[in-house]
FIKE-295349 format. One line per field, with one value per residue (C-alpha): residue number from 0; x, y negated, z negated. Coordinates in steps of 0.1 Angstrom, whole numbers, plus 5000, padded with zeros to 4 digits. Last residue first. Layout:
BEGIN
k	c(NUM / ...)
u	c(X / ...)
v	c(Y / ...)
w	c(Z / ...)
//
This chain:
BEGIN
k	c(105 / 104 / 103 / 102 / 101 / 100 / 99 / 98 / 97 / 96 / 95 / 94 / 93 / 92 / 91 / 90 / 89 / 88 / 87 / 86 / 85 / 84 / 83 / 82 / 81 / 80 / 79 / 78 / 77 / 76 / 75 / 74 / 73 / 72 / 71 / 70 / 69 / 68 / 67 / 66 / 65 / 64 / 63 / 62 / 61 / 60 / 59 / 58 / 57 / 56 / 55 / 54 / 53 / 52 / 51 / 50 / 49 / 48 / 47 / 46 / 45 / 44 / 43 / 42 / 41 / 40 / 39 / 38 / 37 / 36 / 35 / 34 / 33 / 32 / 31 / 30 / 29 / 28 / 27 / 26 / 25 / 24 / 23 / 22 / 21 / 20 / 19 / 18 / 17 / 16 / 15 / 14 / 13 / 12 / 11 / 10 / 9 / 8 / 7 / 6 / 5 / 4 / 3 / 2 / 1 / 0)
u	c(1085 / 1096 / 1130 / 1117 / 1091 / 1100 / 1113 / 1088 / 1060 / 1074 / 1062 / 1030 / 1023 / 1031 / 1013 / 0979 / 0983 / 0989 / 0959 / 0934 / 0920 / 0890 / 0890 / 0924 / 0921 / 0921 / 0954 / 0966 / 0956 / 0969 / 1000 / 1004 / 0983 / 1010 / 1038 / 1026 / 1009 / 1027 / 1029 / 1060 / 1052 / 1023 / 1049 / 1073 / 1043 / 1032 / 1062 / 1073 / 1036 / 1042 / 1075 / 1056 / 1027 / 1004 / 0977 / 0957 / 0988 / 0986 / 0952 / 0961 / 0990 / 0970 / 0943 / 0969 / 0983 / 0954 / 0946 / 0982 / 0974 / 0942 / 0908 / 0885 / 0886 / 0909 / 0942 / 0953 / 0941 / 0956 / 0991 / 0984 / 0981 / 1003 / 1031 / 1018 / 1018 / 1056 / 1064 / 1050 / 1066 / 1098 / 1100 / 1136 / 1145 / 1116 / 1111 / 1152 / 1142 / 1110 / 1133 / 1158 / 1130 / 1124 / 1140 / 1115 / 1134 / 1130)
v	c(7002 / 6998 / 7018 / 7048 / 7036 / 7043 / 7082 / 7085 / 7076 / 7112 / 7130 / 7114 / 7125 / 7159 / 7161 / 7145 / 7169 / 7195 / 7183 / 7184 / 7157 / 7149 / 7155 / 7140 / 7110 / 7088 / 7097 / 7086 / 7048 / 7054 / 7060 / 7031 / 7008 / 7024 / 7009 / 6978 / 6960 / 6925 / 6925 / 6940 / 6972 / 6979 / 6977 / 7005 / 7025 / 7020 / 7035 / 7062 / 7076 / 7070 / 7090 / 7117 / 7122 / 7148 / 7135 / 7128 / 7109 / 7089 / 7079 / 7066 / 7047 / 7027 / 7022 / 7010 / 6985 / 6972 / 6963 / 6948 / 6925 / 6907 / 6931 / 6899 / 6915 / 6906 / 6904 / 6941 / 6956 / 6925 / 6931 / 6968 / 6961 / 6938 / 6967 / 6991 / 6971 / 6963 / 6999 / 7013 / 6981 / 6989 / 7032 / 7045 / 7016 / 7013 / 7057 / 7053 / 7027 / 7047 / 7083 / 7061 / 7052 / 7014 / 6992 / 6976 / 6955 / 6957)
w	c(7623 / 7656 / 7664 / 7672 / 7696 / 7733 / 7722 / 7696 / 7724 / 7738 / 7712 / 7702 / 7739 / 7735 / 7702 / 7721 / 7750 / 7723 / 7704 / 7730 / 7760 / 7745 / 7711 / 7702 / 7725 / 7692 / 7681 / 7721 / 7714 / 7675 / 7683 / 7705 / 7676 / 7649 / 7673 / 7673 / 7702 / 7719 / 7755 / 7748 / 7725 / 7756 / 7782 / 7759 / 7759 / 7796 / 7805 / 7781 / 7790 / 7824 / 7825 / 7810 / 7824 / 7809 / 7827 / 7799 / 7785 / 7809 / 7811 / 7774 / 7782 / 7806 / 7785 / 7759 / 7791 / 7797 / 7758 / 7758 / 7792 / 7779 / 7789 / 7805 / 7847 / 7876 / 7859 / 7854 / 7883 / 7907 / 7883 / 7897 / 7929 / 7939 / 7921 / 7944 / 7975 / 7970 / 7962 / 7999 / 8014 / 7999 / 8006 / 8005 / 7981 / 7959 / 7959 / 7943 / 7920 / 7908 / 7904 / 7882 / 7862 / 7859 / 7830 / 7803 / 7779 / 7746)
//
């Protein structure tokens, strides 16, 4: 699965290339500055995206987690464990957004 940036992201990148370049560099530095592997990092970011109700980020990090070796089951579980923290309605919404990315994965 190839993750394509959203139209909004591409528009911001076109208009504010220096900003996006800095954001991408910060993201890379954060991911590589400690012992967590890429899959775990994306699962953590996925949970944070769900907590702030960011549809685009949930879809993006679900796709990135898949590309980093996570299974659809692991991705869904990363959200399920948040139920007592972020609430069932938010978890249900995130699961529906994740299904958009994982519908072809067992």
